[in-house]
Backbone of each chain as ProteinMPNN parsed JSONL, in Angstrom:
{"seq_chain_A": "XXXXXXXXXXXXXXXXXXXXXXXXXXXXXXXXXXXXXXXXXXXXXXXXXXXXXXXXXXXXXXXXXXXXXXX", "coords_chain_A": {"N_chain_A": [[37.298, -9.739, -41.079], [36.324, -12.907, -42.06], [37.669, -16.04, -43.297], [37.617, -19.023, -45.323], [39.922, -20.252, -46.316], [41.734, -22.224, -45.558], [40.135, -24.519, -45.437], [39.216, -24.624, -48.07], [41.61, -25.018, -49.344], [42.245, -27.55, -48.461], [40.237, -29.006, -49.706], [40.935, -28.625, -52.376], [43.377, -29.749, -52.251], [45.896, -28.395, -52.051], [48.983, -26.876, -50.987], [49.979, -24.238, -48.664], [52.169, -22.975, -49.791], [51.894, -23.638, -52.511], [49.458, -22.378, -53.142], [50.247, -19.758, -52.615], [52.191, -19.33, -54.617], [50.538, -19.544, -56.864], [48.931, -17.258, -56.69], [50.793, -15.309, -56.516], [52.101, -14.319, -54.154], [53.95, -14.299, -50.99], [54.529, -17.246, -48.982], [54.234, -16.712, -46.3], [52.37, -14.688, -46.311], [49.95, -15.95, -47.115], [49.737, -17.623, -44.932], [49.393, -15.737, -42.854], [46.952, -14.623, -43.628], [45.221, -16.803, -43.423], [45.388, -17.207, -40.697], [44.033, -15.06, -39.819], [45.37, -12.734, -39.333], [45.966, -10.925, -41.207], [44.258, -8.885, -43.492], [43.487, -9.45, -46.74], [44.041, -7.561, -49.814], [41.529, -6.318, -52.14], [42.033, -7.237, -54.759], [43.795, -9.388, -54.31], [42.149, -11.056, -52.726], [40.129, -11.69, -54.564], [41.612, -13.043, -56.449], [42.397, -15.296, -54.98], [39.895, -16.481, -54.454], [39.23, -17.05, -57.051], [41.119, -18.979, -57.76], [40.162, -21.097, -56.263], [37.902, -21.526, -57.651], [35.528, -20.369, -56.768], [32.852, -18.224, -55.618], [33.499, -14.894, -54.484], [32.247, -14.346, -51.971], [31.874, -16.846, -50.973], [34.256, -17.652, -50.03], [35.257, -15.571, -48.477], [33.992, -13.839, -45.674], [32.19, -11.164, -44.151], [32.535, -9.968, -40.78], [30.84, -9.31, -37.644], [32.358, -7.497, -36.132], [33.744, -6.125, -38.081], [32.21, -3.995, -38.85], [32.57, -2.164, -36.909], [35.072, -1.195, -37.177], [37.348, 1.463, -37.795], [35.859, 3.43, -36.715]], "CA_chain_A": [[36.812, -10.568, -42.173], [36.648, -14.332, -41.926], [37.834, -16.741, -44.576], [37.833, -20.46, -45.16], [40.983, -20.645, -47.244], [42.315, -23.501, -45.102], [39.21, -25.582, -45.855], [39.221, -24.692, -49.539], [42.903, -25.617, -49.731], [42.148, -28.984, -48.196], [39.401, -29.586, -50.773], [41.734, -28.591, -53.609], [44.63, -30.445, -51.955], [47.106, -27.618, -52.332], [49.64, -26.352, -49.787], [50.081, -22.77, -48.595], [53.189, -22.557, -50.758], [51.341, -23.726, -53.872], [48.486, -21.296, -53.3], [51.018, -18.515, -52.658], [52.775, -19.208, -55.949], [49.468, -19.338, -57.849], [48.403, -15.88, -56.645], [51.923, -14.378, -56.579], [52.522, -13.719, -52.879], [54.797, -15.214, -50.229], [53.798, -18.205, -48.155], [53.916, -16.029, -45.035], [51.153, -13.897, -46.51], [48.822, -16.894, -47.048], [49.679, -18.051, -43.53], [48.828, -14.646, -42.051], [45.54, -14.469, -43.99], [44.503, -17.942, -42.811], [45.37, -17.025, -39.243], [43.227, -13.875, -39.525], [46.237, -11.62, -38.92], [46.074, -9.962, -42.297], [43.122, -8.813, -44.409], [44.055, -9.232, -48.073], [43.447, -6.532, -50.67], [40.432, -6.807, -52.982], [42.579, -7.996, -55.885], [44.315, -10.675, -53.827], [41.001, -11.895, -52.314], [39.449, -12.185, -55.763], [42.502, -14.04, -57.063], [42.325, -16.526, -54.175], [38.584, -17.079, -54.728], [39.251, -17.547, -58.42], [41.891, -20.232, -57.756], [39.28, -22.133, -55.73], [36.712, -21.536, -58.512], [34.38, -20.045, -55.918], [32.488, -16.821, -55.527], [34.205, -14.187, -53.411], [31.584, -14.433, -50.663], [31.958, -18.214, -50.466], [35.568, -17.812, -49.383], [35.451, -14.492, -47.495], [32.747, -13.323, -45.097], [32.295, -10.079, -43.18], [32.181, -10.286, -39.398], [30.187, -8.211, -36.937], [33.327, -6.498, -35.68], [34.233, -5.319, -39.206], [31.399, -2.774, -38.94], [33.024, -1.216, -35.887], [36.424, -0.716, -37.486], [37.473, 2.779, -38.416], [34.961, 4.404, -36.08]], "C_chain_A": [[37.276, -12.009, -41.998], [36.962, -14.917, -43.298], [37.944, -18.227, -44.302], [38.831, -20.978, -46.19], [41.549, -22.023, -46.873], [41.462, -24.688, -45.569], [39.251, -25.763, -47.38], [40.521, -25.32, -50.06], [42.864, -27.125, -49.565], [41.333, -29.675, -49.286], [40.205, -29.706, -52.071], [43.044, -29.382, -53.486], [45.862, -29.647, -52.421], [47.666, -27.049, -51.028], [49.609, -24.823, -49.808], [51.053, -22.262, -49.652], [52.649, -22.575, -52.177], [50.336, -22.611, -54.126], [49.205, -19.951, -53.433], [51.602, -18.286, -54.05], [51.711, -18.891, -56.998], [48.961, -17.902, -57.859], [49.529, -14.845, -56.563], [52.236, -13.635, -55.289], [53.425, -14.719, -52.152], [53.929, -16.151, -49.389], [53.396, -17.591, -46.817], [52.605, -15.256, -45.139], [49.909, -14.782, -46.423], [48.617, -17.345, -45.601], [49.005, -16.993, -42.66], [47.346, -14.44, -42.353], [44.714, -15.581, -43.334], [44.356, -17.767, -41.304], [44.552, -15.794, -38.837], [44.048, -12.676, -39.095], [46.32, -10.56, -39.996], [44.859, -10.057, -43.204], [43.665, -8.519, -45.804], [43.349, -8.111, -48.838], [42.339, -7.154, -51.517], [40.968, -7.697, -54.094], [43.063, -9.372, -55.424], [43.181, -11.605, -53.4], [40.314, -12.506, -53.532], [40.296, -13.246, -56.479], [42.401, -15.372, -56.322], [41.003, -17.254, -54.456], [38.572, -17.717, -56.122], [40.042, -18.851, -58.549], [41.008, -21.393, -57.289], [38.015, -22.317, -56.576], [35.434, -21.329, -57.705], [34.06, -18.563, -56.073], [33.25, -16.183, -54.363], [33.583, -14.463, -52.042], [31.536, -15.866, -50.124], [33.264, -18.44, -49.716], [35.764, -16.782, -48.264], [34.1, -13.982, -46.994], [33.035, -12.185, -44.121], [31.919, -10.593, -41.795], [31.521, -9.058, -38.769], [31.171, -7.094, -36.609], [33.885, -5.641, -36.827], [33.487, -3.999, -39.318], [31.854, -1.729, -37.936], [34.388, -0.62, -36.189], [36.378, 0.66, -38.123], [36.541, 3.802, -37.825], [35.682, 5.113, -34.946]], "O_chain_A": [[38.462, -12.282, -41.813], [36.575, -14.363, -44.327], [38.312, -18.647, -43.205], [38.611, -22.0, -46.841], [41.805, -22.864, -47.735], [41.979, -25.707, -46.027], [39.31, -26.879, -47.897], [40.535, -26.041, -51.058], [43.371, -27.876, -50.397], [41.673, -30.769, -49.736], [40.166, -30.725, -52.761], [43.723, -29.646, -54.478], [46.743, -30.177, -53.098], [46.921, -26.774, -50.087], [49.265, -24.201, -50.813], [50.801, -21.259, -50.319], [52.902, -21.658, -52.958], [50.35, -21.978, -55.181], [48.829, -19.113, -54.252], [51.518, -17.185, -54.593], [51.934, -18.085, -57.901], [48.601, -17.379, -58.914], [49.264, -13.643, -56.542], [52.596, -12.459, -55.319], [53.642, -15.835, -52.624], [52.758, -15.877, -49.127], [52.342, -17.914, -46.27], [51.835, -15.179, -44.182], [48.936, -14.432, -45.756], [47.491, -17.437, -45.113], [48.151, -17.311, -41.831], [46.567, -14.122, -41.455], [43.65, -15.33, -42.767], [43.338, -18.131, -40.716], [44.396, -15.517, -37.648], [43.508, -11.71, -38.556], [46.702, -9.422, -39.725], [44.469, -11.143, -43.633], [44.242, -7.456, -46.031], [42.206, -7.763, -48.541], [42.227, -8.377, -51.598], [40.434, -8.777, -54.347], [42.781, -10.387, -56.06], [43.231, -12.805, -53.671], [39.962, -13.686, -53.533], [39.771, -14.211, -57.035], [42.328, -16.435, -56.938], [40.981, -18.466, -54.668], [37.983, -18.777, -56.334], [39.687, -19.722, -59.343], [41.076, -22.503, -57.818], [37.166, -23.151, -56.264], [34.419, -21.993, -57.913], [34.858, -17.772, -56.576], [33.597, -16.851, -53.389], [34.284, -14.773, -51.079], [31.2, -16.082, -48.96], [33.354, -19.325, -48.865], [36.364, -17.085, -47.232], [33.187, -13.728, -47.779], [34.002, -12.236, -43.36], [31.112, -11.511, -41.646], [31.622, -7.94, -39.275], [30.874, -5.911, -36.778], [34.432, -4.564, -36.588], [34.029, -3.007, -39.805], [31.559, -0.544, -38.091], [34.815, 0.338, -35.544], [35.473, 0.972, -38.897], [36.421, 4.912, -38.343], [35.098, 5.972, -34.284]]}, "seq_chain_B": "XXXXXXXXXXXXXXXXXXXXXXXXXXXXXXXXXXXXXXXXXXXXXXXXXXXXXXXXXXXXXXXXXXXXXXXXXXXXXXXXXXXXXXXXXXXXXXXXXXXXXXXXXXXXXXXXXXXXXXXXXXXXXXXXXXXXXXXXXXXXXXXXXXXXXXXX", "coords_chain_B": {"N_chain_B": [[53.506, 1.673, -53.087], [55.627, 0.225, -53.968], [56.982, 1.326, -56.174], [58.755, 3.094, -55.14], [60.822, 1.679, -54.152], [64.047, 0.012, -54.135], [65.448, -2.437, -56.463], [65.566, -5.955, -55.523], [68.197, -6.998, -55.555], [69.841, -4.925, -54.732], [69.923, -4.97, -52.055], [71.928, -6.647, -51.022], [74.249, -5.276, -51.82], [73.879, -3.009, -50.313], [74.119, -4.058, -47.69], [76.847, -4.824, -47.649], [78.098, -2.33, -48.034], [77.092, -0.981, -45.777], [78.069, -2.523, -43.58], [80.868, -2.407, -43.964], [81.195, 0.366, -43.685], [80.342, 0.794, -41.057], [82.294, -0.683, -39.687], [84.49, 0.886, -40.378], [83.787, 3.237, -39.057], [83.899, 2.339, -36.423], [86.623, 1.8, -36.232], [87.579, 4.338, -36.516], [86.206, 6.199, -34.755], [86.398, 5.498, -31.792], [89.136, 4.743, -31.765], [90.601, 6.39, -33.35], [91.818, 5.798, -35.756], [92.823, 6.429, -39.121], [93.038, 6.217, -42.664], [96.013, 7.343, -44.279], [96.142, 8.153, -46.912], [93.859, 9.461, -47.547], [93.897, 12.16, -47.239], [92.906, 15.411, -47.955], [93.932, 17.114, -50.839], [94.611, 20.324, -52.252], [92.944, 21.22, -55.261], [94.184, 22.275, -58.329], [92.854, 24.561, -60.455], [92.946, 26.319, -63.359], [95.008, 27.952, -62.369], [94.082, 28.588, -59.852], [93.654, 27.56, -56.486], [91.524, 25.076, -55.411], [89.822, 23.741, -52.67], [88.741, 20.604, -51.461], [86.391, 19.749, -49.257], [87.922, 21.02, -47.258], [91.276, 21.799, -46.987], [94.015, 19.602, -46.355], [92.683, 18.098, -44.583], [91.581, 14.991, -43.306], [89.397, 12.988, -45.073], [88.128, 10.637, -44.329], [86.141, 10.25, -42.334], [83.964, 11.603, -43.465], [83.526, 9.957, -45.659], [82.8, 7.393, -44.536], [80.546, 8.156, -43.107], [78.729, 8.919, -45.12], [78.659, 6.45, -46.338], [77.4, 4.835, -44.372], [74.86, 5.998, -44.326], [73.959, 5.724, -47.057], [74.246, 2.944, -47.339], [72.486, 1.956, -45.341], [70.078, 2.968, -46.311], [69.843, 1.578, -48.724], [69.665, -1.083, -47.773], [67.381, -0.894, -46.187], [65.39, -0.029, -47.971], [65.292, -1.714, -50.191], [63.561, -4.029, -52.245], [62.006, -6.884, -50.736], [62.502, -10.449, -51.273], [60.015, -11.589, -51.904], [58.122, -9.138, -52.358], [55.322, -8.487, -51.33], [51.869, -7.454, -50.699], [51.451, -7.843, -47.969], [54.005, -7.801, -46.811], [54.546, -5.16, -47.384], [52.764, -3.854, -45.727], [53.824, -4.545, -43.255], [56.275, -3.29, -43.537], [55.508, -0.589, -43.647], [54.363, -0.297, -41.086], [56.625, -0.758, -39.504], [58.16, 1.412, -40.226], [56.661, 3.637, -39.312], [56.701, 3.062, -36.578], [59.462, 3.213, -36.113], [59.954, 5.921, -36.576], [58.475, 7.136, -34.485], [59.823, 5.997, -32.239], [62.437, 6.927, -32.635], [62.127, 9.715, -32.398], [61.199, 9.944, -29.823], [63.527, 9.307, -28.48], [65.055, 11.524, -29.306], [63.646, 13.607, -28.057], [64.09, 12.901, -25.374], [66.838, 13.313, -25.345], [66.95, 16.068, -25.751], [65.863, 16.916, -23.368], [67.627, 15.809, -21.433], [70.33, 16.198, -22.125], [73.067, 18.481, -22.294], [74.725, 21.437, -23.489], [77.73, 20.732, -25.157], [77.355, 18.017, -25.545], [74.867, 17.601, -26.748], [74.803, 18.319, -29.632], [76.592, 16.299, -30.427], [75.186, 13.931, -29.921], [73.095, 14.386, -31.686], [74.407, 14.07, -34.066], [74.771, 11.3, -34.191], [72.144, 10.758, -34.427], [71.529, 11.21, -37.067], [71.79, 8.805, -38.44], [70.345, 7.059, -36.883], [67.55, 6.767, -37.154], [67.161, 5.278, -39.52], [68.555, 2.966, -38.8], [67.137, 2.041, -36.572], [64.708, 1.519, -37.841], [65.542, -0.555, -39.553], [66.197, -2.605, -37.723], [63.725, -3.038, -36.447], [62.02, -3.734, -38.649], [63.276, -6.018, -39.724], [63.1, -7.673, -37.547], [60.311, -8.044, -37.353], [59.904, -9.41, -39.778], [61.399, -11.692, -39.271], [59.861, -12.783, -37.213], [57.405, -13.433, -38.539], [58.345, -15.288, -40.311], [59.195, -17.297, -38.719], [56.886, -18.464, -37.669], [55.893, -19.725, -39.828], [55.96, -22.442, -40.13], [53.727, -23.757, -39.215], [51.993, -25.124, -40.766], [49.532, -27.519, -41.712]], "CA_chain_B": [[54.79, 1.916, -52.431], [56.661, -0.542, -54.657], [57.777, 2.09, -57.143], [59.784, 3.862, -54.441], [61.811, 0.758, -53.576], [65.103, -0.471, -55.02], [65.341, -3.87, -56.746], [66.014, -6.825, -54.43], [69.657, -7.208, -55.604], [70.541, -3.813, -54.087], [69.978, -5.222, -50.626], [73.258, -7.195, -50.729], [75.206, -4.165, -51.966], [73.652, -2.167, -49.141], [74.689, -4.702, -46.495], [78.31, -4.724, -47.739], [78.44, -0.924, -47.803], [76.763, -0.623, -44.394], [78.967, -3.197, -42.638], [82.2, -1.811, -44.123], [81.181, 1.729, -43.143], [80.258, 0.708, -39.597], [83.627, -1.093, -39.242], [85.351, 2.078, -40.513], [83.427, 4.159, -37.977], [84.417, 1.774, -35.169], [88.077, 1.994, -36.242], [87.893, 5.769, -36.474], [85.688, 7.016, -33.645], [87.088, 5.331, -30.505], [90.57, 4.495, -31.844], [91.248, 7.481, -34.082], [92.539, 5.333, -36.938], [92.342, 6.87, -40.43], [94.056, 5.973, -43.687], [96.666, 8.621, -44.568], [95.992, 8.584, -48.319], [92.594, 10.169, -47.754], [94.014, 13.578, -46.891], [92.482, 16.233, -49.073], [94.901, 18.035, -51.43], [93.918, 21.316, -53.066], [92.947, 20.946, -56.7], [94.524, 23.502, -59.041], [92.106, 24.765, -61.689], [93.24, 27.615, -63.978], [95.879, 28.766, -61.52], [93.509, 28.833, -58.525], [93.541, 26.35, -55.688], [90.225, 24.778, -54.809], [89.96, 22.632, -51.734], [87.571, 19.735, -51.359], [86.131, 19.451, -47.845], [88.939, 21.533, -46.349], [92.621, 21.31, -47.323], [94.795, 18.986, -45.284], [91.806, 17.367, -43.671], [91.306, 13.625, -43.727], [87.946, 12.869, -45.284], [87.675, 9.296, -43.985], [84.861, 10.302, -41.605], [82.899, 11.945, -44.41], [83.25, 8.783, -46.501], [82.008, 6.336, -43.876], [79.214, 8.685, -42.758], [77.891, 8.77, -46.319], [78.515, 5.0, -46.521], [76.389, 4.318, -43.441], [73.541, 6.483, -44.762], [73.564, 5.073, -48.316], [74.121, 1.514, -47.076], [71.252, 1.612, -44.625], [68.932, 3.242, -47.197], [69.725, 0.452, -49.67], [69.176, -2.273, -47.069], [66.017, -0.656, -45.702], [64.406, 0.232, -49.021], [65.3, -2.637, -51.326], [62.441, -4.96, -52.136], [62.253, -8.24, -50.26], [62.402, -11.405, -52.375], [58.6, -11.493, -52.286], [57.628, -7.882, -51.799], [53.884, -8.46, -51.601], [51.136, -6.426, -49.941], [51.599, -8.068, -46.529], [55.337, -7.276, -46.476], [54.467, -3.694, -47.438], [52.085, -3.418, -44.513], [54.813, -4.676, -42.184], [57.278, -2.246, -43.786], [54.931, 0.699, -43.237], [54.243, -0.289, -39.622], [57.967, -0.634, -38.931], [58.622, 2.78, -40.481], [55.966, 4.509, -38.371], [57.226, 2.718, -35.261], [60.835, 3.718, -36.016], [59.903, 7.381, -36.464], [58.075, 7.426, -33.103], [60.89, 5.604, -31.333], [63.58, 7.815, -32.846], [61.876, 11.062, -31.886], [61.155, 9.847, -28.357], [64.935, 9.414, -28.08], [65.477, 12.917, -29.507], [63.037, 14.409, -26.984], [64.838, 12.603, -24.15], [68.143, 13.975, -25.464], [66.729, 17.509, -25.55], [65.637, 17.151, -21.935], [68.671, 15.361, -20.513], [71.716, 16.511, -22.48], [73.321, 19.917, -22.304], [75.977, 21.932, -24.05], [78.4, 20.112, -26.296], [76.862, 16.652, -25.745], [73.655, 17.536, -27.563], [75.123, 18.15, -31.055], [77.251, 15.007, -30.676], [74.124, 12.928, -30.021], [72.336, 14.626, -32.919], [75.213, 13.504, -35.14], [74.385, 9.89, -34.274], [70.737, 10.719, -34.803], [71.438, 11.215, -38.532], [71.624, 7.441, -38.943], [69.622, 6.179, -35.97], [66.197, 6.479, -37.642], [67.246, 4.165, -40.467], [69.001, 1.75, -38.114], [65.995, 1.564, -35.771], [63.77, 0.931, -38.803], [66.102, -1.836, -40.008], [66.071, -3.601, -36.664], [62.31, -3.328, -36.255], [61.478, -4.385, -39.846], [63.816, -7.372, -39.833], [62.559, -8.443, -36.44], [58.958, -8.437, -37.751], [60.019, -10.431, -40.82], [61.865, -12.904, -38.599], [58.735, -13.339, -36.468], [56.423, -14.088, -39.412], [58.957, -16.461, -40.96], [59.338, -18.344, -37.721], [55.611, -19.161, -37.471], [55.389, -20.264, -41.077], [55.974, -23.897, -40.158], [52.564, -24.346, -38.549], [51.062, -25.65, -41.765], [49.176, -28.911, -41.443]], "C_chain_B": [[55.934, 1.272, -53.206], [57.553, 0.317, -55.552], [58.844, 2.933, -56.461], [60.893, 2.974, -53.898], [62.843, 0.331, -54.62], [64.876, -1.951, -55.326], [65.996, -4.699, -55.639], [67.54, -6.98, -54.373], [70.427, -6.121, -54.851], [70.7, -4.033, -52.586], [71.368, -5.731, -50.214], [74.319, -6.098, -50.785], [75.116, -3.265, -50.74], [74.285, -2.743, -47.887], [76.215, -4.576, -46.485], [78.755, -3.304, -47.399], [78.231, -0.537, -46.336], [77.757, -1.235, -43.404], [80.38, -2.624, -42.73], [82.252, -0.426, -43.478], [81.12, 1.72, -41.619], [81.615, 0.279, -39.017], [84.592, 0.094, -39.299], [85.072, 3.06, -39.387], [83.957, 3.666, -36.633], [85.936, 1.969, -35.087], [88.423, 3.457, -36.01], [87.462, 6.451, -35.178], [86.373, 6.749, -32.302], [88.614, 5.279, -30.628], [91.335, 5.542, -32.643], [92.04, 7.047, -35.308], [91.957, 5.966, -38.209], [93.436, 6.66, -41.465], [94.65, 7.288, -44.18], [96.457, 9.088, -46.01], [94.695, 9.352, -48.57], [92.671, 11.644, -47.371], [93.765, 14.431, -48.133], [93.6, 17.172, -49.539], [94.127, 19.072, -52.234], [94.034, 20.977, -54.552], [93.192, 22.27, -57.424], [93.754, 23.578, -60.358], [92.364, 26.189, -62.174], [94.007, 28.536, -63.012], [95.321, 29.067, -60.136], [93.38, 27.505, -57.774], [92.127, 26.186, -55.131], [90.408, 23.622, -53.83], [88.633, 21.907, -51.604], [87.428, 19.33, -49.903], [87.262, 19.906, -46.924], [90.314, 20.95, -46.624], [93.317, 20.704, -46.096], [93.967, 18.188, -44.306], [91.591, 15.956, -44.205], [89.799, 13.447, -43.897], [87.43, 11.439, -45.137], [86.301, 9.333, -43.298], [83.691, 10.705, -42.498], [82.494, 10.715, -45.218], [82.405, 7.741, -45.769], [80.652, 6.832, -43.402], [78.253, 8.531, -43.926], [77.633, 7.287, -46.573], [77.44, 4.407, -45.632], [74.991, 4.735, -43.91], [73.082, 5.759, -46.03], [73.355, 3.572, -48.111], [72.816, 1.183, -46.386], [70.009, 1.946, -45.449], [68.731, 2.084, -48.172], [69.178, -0.797, -48.975], [67.707, -2.095, -46.686], [65.009, -0.607, -46.842], [64.669, -0.522, -50.317], [64.146, -3.597, -51.125], [62.892, -6.266, -51.495], [62.092, -9.183, -51.455], [60.949, -11.501, -52.862], [58.039, -10.234, -51.658], [56.135, -7.8, -52.109], [53.201, -7.489, -50.638], [51.286, -6.593, -48.429], [52.947, -7.53, -46.032], [55.292, -5.743, -46.454], [53.759, -3.119, -46.227], [53.06, -3.458, -43.343], [55.872, -3.584, -42.3], [56.775, -0.882, -43.297], [54.821, 0.798, -41.718], [55.593, -0.076, -38.954], [58.488, 0.796, -39.086], [57.975, 3.771, -39.507], [56.518, 4.313, -36.954], [58.615, 3.335, -35.063], [60.863, 5.245, -35.866], [59.505, 7.777, -35.04], [59.225, 7.19, -32.138], [62.051, 6.59, -31.405], [63.333, 9.184, -32.216], [61.614, 11.07, -30.38], [62.575, 9.984, -27.816], [65.409, 10.869, -28.205], [64.921, 13.812, -28.394], [63.765, 14.177, -25.664], [66.205, 13.287, -24.171], [68.018, 15.479, -25.209], [66.6, 17.803, -24.06], [66.893, 16.888, -21.113], [70.114, 15.675, -20.91], [71.886, 18.021, -22.634], [74.608, 20.202, -23.054], [76.464, 21.118, -25.228], [77.892, 18.701, -26.578], [75.738, 16.583, -26.763], [73.954, 17.423, -29.068], [75.831, 16.835, -31.379], [76.203, 13.904, -30.813], [73.305, 13.12, -31.3], [73.081, 14.082, -34.133], [74.893, 12.019, -35.312], [72.947, 9.738, -34.765], [70.519, 10.739, -36.316], [71.161, 9.807, -39.054], [70.689, 6.59, -38.091], [68.22, 5.831, -36.467], [66.214, 5.265, -38.563], [67.639, 2.872, -39.764], [67.883, 1.166, -37.25], [64.966, 0.901, -36.677], [64.247, -0.455, -39.235], [65.903, -2.934, -38.988], [64.615, -4.028, -36.52], [61.718, -4.128, -37.427], [61.963, -5.831, -39.936], [63.331, -8.275, -38.709], [61.15, -8.931, -36.772], [58.997, -9.537, -38.803], [60.447, -11.765, -40.215], [60.711, -13.595, -37.883], [57.762, -14.062, -37.39], [57.03, -15.303, -40.106], [59.082, -17.628, -40.0], [58.044, -19.148, -37.57], [55.109, -19.836, -38.74], [55.276, -21.791, -41.079], [54.765, -24.543, -39.497], [51.534, -24.875, -39.546], [50.764, -27.124, -41.494], [49.728, -29.805, -42.556]], "O_chain_B": [[57.078, 1.718, -53.115], [58.75, 0.057, -55.669], [59.747, 3.438, -57.127], [61.814, 3.469, -53.248], [62.561, 0.291, -55.818], [64.203, -2.649, -54.567], [66.864, -4.213, -54.914], [68.116, -7.083, -53.29], [71.54, -6.362, -54.384], [71.504, -3.371, -51.93], [71.916, -5.308, -49.196], [75.177, -6.006, -49.908], [76.129, -2.819, -50.2], [74.911, -2.021, -47.11], [76.81, -4.262, -45.454], [79.661, -3.097, -46.591], [79.065, 0.137, -45.731], [78.234, -0.553, -42.497], [81.022, -2.379, -41.708], [83.226, -0.083, -42.808], [81.766, 2.537, -40.963], [82.044, 0.801, -37.988], [85.406, 0.289, -38.396], [85.995, 3.649, -38.825], [84.406, 4.459, -35.806], [86.474, 2.264, -34.02], [89.434, 3.775, -35.385], [88.237, 7.189, -34.57], [86.894, 7.692, -31.706], [89.32, 5.714, -29.719], [92.565, 5.578, -32.619], [92.836, 7.818, -35.844], [90.737, 6.034, -38.362], [94.614, 6.891, -41.192], [93.92, 8.237, -44.467], [96.58, 10.277, -46.302], [94.461, 9.836, -49.678], [91.645, 12.302, -47.197], [94.333, 14.202, -49.2], [94.15, 17.933, -48.742], [93.102, 18.75, -52.834], [95.071, 20.515, -55.028], [92.506, 23.261, -57.174], [93.968, 22.77, -61.261], [92.04, 27.152, -61.48], [93.696, 29.718, -62.865], [95.982, 29.719, -59.327], [93.042, 26.473, -58.354], [91.611, 27.077, -54.456], [91.078, 22.637, -54.142], [87.56, 22.51, -51.632], [88.287, 18.622, -49.377], [87.537, 19.254, -45.917], [90.507, 19.739, -46.51], [93.223, 21.212, -44.979], [94.484, 17.664, -43.32], [91.437, 15.756, -45.409], [89.025, 13.722, -42.981], [86.424, 11.07, -45.742], [85.411, 8.552, -43.634], [82.571, 10.223, -42.324], [81.311, 10.454, -45.439], [81.41, 7.258, -46.309], [79.707, 6.05, -43.298], [77.12, 8.079, -43.762], [76.534, 6.902, -46.973], [76.653, 3.572, -46.077], [74.057, 3.933, -43.895], [71.966, 5.243, -46.086], [72.405, 2.995, -48.641], [72.115, 0.251, -46.781], [68.985, 1.279, -45.306], [67.603, 1.659, -48.42], [68.325, -1.491, -49.528], [66.897, -3.009, -46.835], [63.888, -1.095, -46.695], [64.325, -0.053, -51.401], [63.792, -3.941, -49.997], [64.027, -6.701, -51.689], [61.61, -8.779, -52.514], [60.683, -11.494, -54.064], [57.532, -10.27, -50.536], [55.732, -7.116, -53.05], [53.86, -6.794, -49.864], [51.254, -5.61, -47.689], [53.028, -6.892, -44.982], [55.923, -5.109, -45.608], [54.101, -2.036, -45.751], [53.119, -2.528, -42.539], [56.312, -3.022, -41.296], [57.493, -0.132, -42.637], [55.139, 1.832, -41.129], [55.713, 0.67, -37.982], [59.165, 1.324, -38.204], [58.651, 4.633, -38.946], [56.767, 5.279, -36.233], [58.917, 3.899, -34.012], [61.684, 5.791, -35.129], [60.129, 8.658, -34.448], [59.564, 8.052, -31.328], [62.578, 7.031, -30.384], [64.221, 9.747, -31.577], [61.791, 12.101, -29.731], [62.81, 10.679, -26.828], [66.084, 11.383, -27.313], [65.63, 14.664, -27.858], [64.031, 15.121, -24.921], [66.675, 13.778, -23.145], [68.86, 16.083, -24.545], [67.139, 18.786, -23.552], [67.2, 17.649, -20.195], [71.03, 15.446, -20.12], [70.969, 18.731, -23.049], [75.46, 19.33, -23.229], [75.721, 20.847, -26.172], [77.979, 18.228, -27.711], [75.653, 15.636, -27.545], [73.421, 16.529, -29.725], [75.686, 16.312, -32.484], [76.3, 13.05, -31.694], [72.874, 12.149, -31.922], [72.46, 13.678, -35.117], [74.76, 11.534, -36.435], [72.582, 8.757, -35.413], [69.46, 10.339, -36.799], [70.39, 9.632, -39.997], [70.278, 5.512, -38.521], [67.743, 4.722, -36.23], [65.405, 4.348, -38.421], [67.122, 1.803, -40.09], [67.701, -0.051, -37.197], [64.414, -0.146, -36.337], [63.467, -1.406, -39.28], [65.495, -4.046, -39.323], [64.306, -5.218, -36.477], [60.992, -5.097, -37.206], [61.181, -6.748, -40.188], [63.171, -9.482, -38.888], [60.816, -10.087, -36.512], [58.218, -10.489, -38.738], [59.938, -12.824, -40.585], [60.582, -14.818, -37.927], [57.33, -15.173, -37.083], [56.315, -16.243, -40.451], [59.078, -18.791, -40.404], [58.085, -20.362, -37.368], [54.038, -20.444, -38.746], [54.587, -22.367, -41.92], [54.77, -25.747, -39.243], [50.361, -25.05, -39.216], [51.65, -27.88, -41.094], [49.539, -31.021, -42.522]]}, "name": "protein", "num_of_chains": 2, "seq": "XXXXXXXXXXXXXXXXXXXXXXXXXXXXXXXXXXXXXXXXXXXXXXXXXXXXXXXXXXXXXXXXXXXXXXXXXXXXXXXXXXXXXXXXXXXXXXXXXXXXXXXXXXXXXXXXXXXXXXXXXXXXXXXXXXXXXXXXXXXXXXXXXXXXXXXXXXXXXXXXXXXXXXXXXXXXXXXXXXXXXXXXXXXXXXXXXXXXXXXXXXXXXXXXXXXXXXXXXXXXXXX"}
């Protein structure tokens, strides 16, 4: 799953730490999500999208390879 | 998973208990040191003598063995300062990894140790799973904290 959190953060002018505090996770978690190392839970994704006042699918997008996972 | 973890403050208590117990084990196992006041005396109840862990036996080794187990459980299973879903994923991965690693060691011991050596190694195996988990988990946390400074 792709995301454009980094871009949305730049638009909102907030740091990883600020976003982390707003959604109640550690800064490492935001860092890992931005780097594509960690796929956030549904609740956390929706919280992040809500901070940016965007729709879920504007911040997070499925990738081709997501369809192959778990097979 | 959060409901099975101890509060974050217990981590410090665990470290103190674990380090003291490991120091006690180091003093006791190779050097044979043990405090003399820990020798078990029979307890007299209604005219009968009951002994606790064997009369006349020093129970220093029992104490630090329990200390190592309880200490490492507290350190391993206390919440991190921010115990969020990503930390929990890392925790689970470290736990699975530690179980595999530990039992690979056990299998090697079964194959390569004989006679009296085997139960001695199994004695260490009581705590090795937790210690391997601790090392692996903290190493993963160290790695993710190290890369955190790549923010623009």
